[in-house]
N, C-alpha and C positions, 0 to 999 in steps of 0.2 A: 038585496038579492045577491050582491057580490060576496058578502060575508057568508051567506048560506052556501053559495057555490064553493067557496074555499073550504068550508067545513066539510062539505060533501066529498071534496077531493081528498082532504086529509083523512077522513074516515075510510075512504076507499083504499088509500095507501096503507093504512094500518091493517085493514082486512087482507090486502094482498100480501103484506109482510107476514101476517099470521098464517096465511095459507102456505106461503113459501116455507116458513119454519116447520109447519106440520108435515109438509111434503118431504122436507129434508130429514125429519125425524123418522118418517115412515121408510124412507130409503135406507137410512142407517139401520133400521130394524130388520131390513131384508138382507143386509150384507153379512158375509161370513166374518168370523173373528179376525182372520188375517187381513181381509179387505178393509174392515173397519179400522184396524190398527194402522194399516198403510195410509189411509186417509188422515188419521190423526197425526202421523208423522209429517205429512205434507202440510197440514194446517200449522203445526208447530214451527216447521222450517220457514214458512211464509209469514210467521208472526200473527196468524189469525187465532189468537188465543181463546177468544170467546167460543168460536166454533170448535176448537180443540177440546175445551172443557166440556161442552155439550156432548161431543162424541166420546170422550173419555168416560163420562158418567153413563152413557149408553152401554159402552163396552163393559164397564164395571158391573152394571145391573144384569146384562145379558150373559156374561161369561165370567162369573165371580171366581171360578176355579180353572179358567182357561189357560192357554199357553202364555198369553201376554198379561195375565191378571196382575201379577206383582209389579211388572214394569209400568203398567197403566196406572196403578195406584201411586207409584212414585211420580209419574208425570202429571198426575192430577194435582199433587202438591204444588208442582211448578206452575201448572196452568192457573190454579186459583191465585197463586202469588202474582202472576203476570197481569191478571185482570183486576188486581187490587182487593181481592176478597181475602183479607188477612185471616179472619176468623176461620173461614173454610179451609184455608191452607194449613193452619195450625191443627185443625181437627183431622184433616187428611193425614198429616204427618204423625199425629198421635195414634191414629188408627193403624198406620203402617208399622210403627214401632211396637204396638201391642200385638199385632198379628205376626210380625216377622222380626223378632228381636235379634235373630242371628243372621239376618240377611247381610250379604257383603256390602250393600249400599245403605245400611241403616244409619251410618254416620251422616249421610246426606239428609235423611229425614230429620235427624236432630238439628242439623245445621239450618235447614230450611224452616223448621219450626221457630228457631231463634230469629231468622231473618224476617219472618212474617211478624213476629212481635216487635222487632226493630222498626219495621216500616209502620206498624200500628202506632208506635210512639212518636212518629213524625220526626225522626232524628235529622232528616235532611234540613228541616227548618232551623235546627240548632246551628248547623254549619254556616248558615246565612245570618246568624245573630238576630233572627227575628223573634225568637222566644228563648227563655231560659227553662229548659226541660225540668231542671231540678225543682222548679216551683209548681209543677203540674202533678197530677196523679200519676204514680209511677208503677202501676200494675203491669203494663206492657214492658217497662224497663226491667223489672225484676224477672219477668218471664224470659226475656231475651238473655239476661245475665245467667239465669239457671241453665237454659238450653245451650248456650255457647260454652258454659262451664262443663256440661255433660260431654260435649264434643271433645274438649281438651282432655278431660279426665279419662273418658272411655276409649277415645281414639287419638292418642297423642301423635300418631304417625299419619293421620288422615290428611288428605289434600286440603281439607277445609279447616284444619286445626290452626295454621298460622293466622288466617283471617279472623277466626274465632278469638284467638288470643288478643289481637289488636282491638277487637270490639269489646272484649271484657275490660280492658284498660279504660276505654272511654266510658263504659257503663258504670264501672266502679267509681269513677270520678263523679258521674251524675248522681249516683246513689249517695255518695258521701256529701255532696253539696246539698242534697235534699235533707239529710240529717241535720246539717247546719242551719237550714231554713227553719226546721222545727226547733232547734236550740235557740235561735234568735226569737222565735215566737214565745218560747217559755220565758226568756229574759224580759220581753216586753210585758208579759203577764205576771212578772215577779214570781214565777215558779222556778226559783233558783236551783233547787235540788234536781228538778227534772232537767234543767239546762245543763248542769254539771254532768249528769248521767248521759245525756245525749252527746256531749263533747267526748266523754270517755268512750262511748260506743264507737265513735268515729276512729279514735286512736286505736282501739282494739281490733276493729273489723276492717278498717280501710287504712292500714298503717303506711302504705306506700303512695298515698294520694296527696296532692297539694292541700286538700281540705284539712289535713291534720293540724296545720299551723293555725288556721282560724278556729279549729276545735279547741286548741289551747287557750285562745282568746276568750271563747265562750266559757271555758272552765274558770278562767281568772275572774271574769265578771260574775259568774255564778257564785263562786266562793266569796267574793266581796259582798254580794247580796245576802249571803248566809252569815256574814261577819266571821268567816273562818280565815283569819289573816295568814296563819301559817301555811295553810293549803293554797291560798291565793298566791303567796309569794313563791311557793314551790312551782306552781304552774307558770307564774310569770318568769321565773328563771329559765324554765324550759322553753318558753316562748321567745325570750331574748336570745337564747342560744341557737334555736333552730330557725328563727325568722326575725332577725333584728330590724328589718325594714317593714314589719307589719304595720298596717294602717292605724292600729290602736296604740302604737308605741311612739313615744318621744324620748329617745335615748333609753334610759332605764325606768321611765315613767309610763305606766299604763293608763290610758284614758278610756274609761268604759263608755259604752254606747248609750246606756239608759240610766245609769246611776250618777249621782253627783259626786264630785271629788275625783281623786286619782289615787294611784298606788305606785309608790316608788320601791324598787327592789332593795335598796340599802337601808330603808327605814327599819328601825328596831321594833 
């Protein structure tokens, strides 16, 4: 009997909550655009983001060409972001960019689209050393990298550009490390040419990242696997010059991770 009573109480609570939500939506539908927008501002100021999102969606549907339409679309990007709906935040930002490419705050839309992708990639976990993001699927990483790049390229004087630049540096390092993970996989699978090409890709596309040093190590081992001694020593010379303390080096000797033997720079 007790379990039944508790279930009945829970069901009643759910029904009351549903009724309250319906009543709130009905009340929003009766408000003028200005009144609804004022309520939205109060909700945002008080941190009631879920309520603000619901009201913003109502305003967007009821007054798509109203006085507050464009500002509401911008704030909807922020509202979705605050409630953790990254996909909806990115979609809202893309919509705003498409509809208002010349809006004075379109830089904010690009920036927030990047921020939503940033959060989607769970980069906060990287700062706690809980995960190595470079080993995960990097779809969100690339999206964030592109969006922040758009902010810097299109709006170099934007208030959001300095932060975007810093995030680009971090993301570039993540992407470069990811390429090295792939290069290491190719070495393990004895796909030496693919490993060399992956190392060269890092050097060409991420030249200012720490990963370039390990990219050289990947290339040395890849060339060794291909029995291309001349190329291997050229890459080894570059590695010794740029990173003499690399984990694969013992003085002028390179110790491959997966191949037997070693390679000395001064050998003929």
